Steps between C-alpha positions, in 0.01 A plus 500: 500500500359808334319466172394790281193412293338683214167661593319234295670215683436666836127526420501133395686397816261695720198348326638148549560563868155652548338204324614274781681259267827574676568538870789743458724674250759231567247227416421674173869542413572134575210392278615731220859378521388137501292566189802664338722204591242255362477697175879507463516123554227451237681725250830322563329173412363653180845631408644153552225350280590752230871417525420130461274571202777701334749216559255250353431722199869557441570127513214433259627767261850353519352166393324667208156478662372842405157647434385795295459838666120505475468169687759606757315827569164322528652259754657792689170691513319191627758443775496869595122491534526190722753677725283810521188306591695305764611825668147623563 
């Protein structure tokens, strides 16, 4: 397989190989792809959580269980901050 990398990525790849963290280019690629796959799995879980939250909110709204916009936005900001801090 031939891969064309940007100059910046090539410098990064070379630095990683020279650091001794990786035994070969293939080892580095495998690690990078595994990280990508893990991230995609994590994001899929977050998307599913969001879908469930929307379903719950819709059901609550259908039952007349609504809240004012200011409270809803405060709750949203709090949840967003929790998600952001969990990603780090």
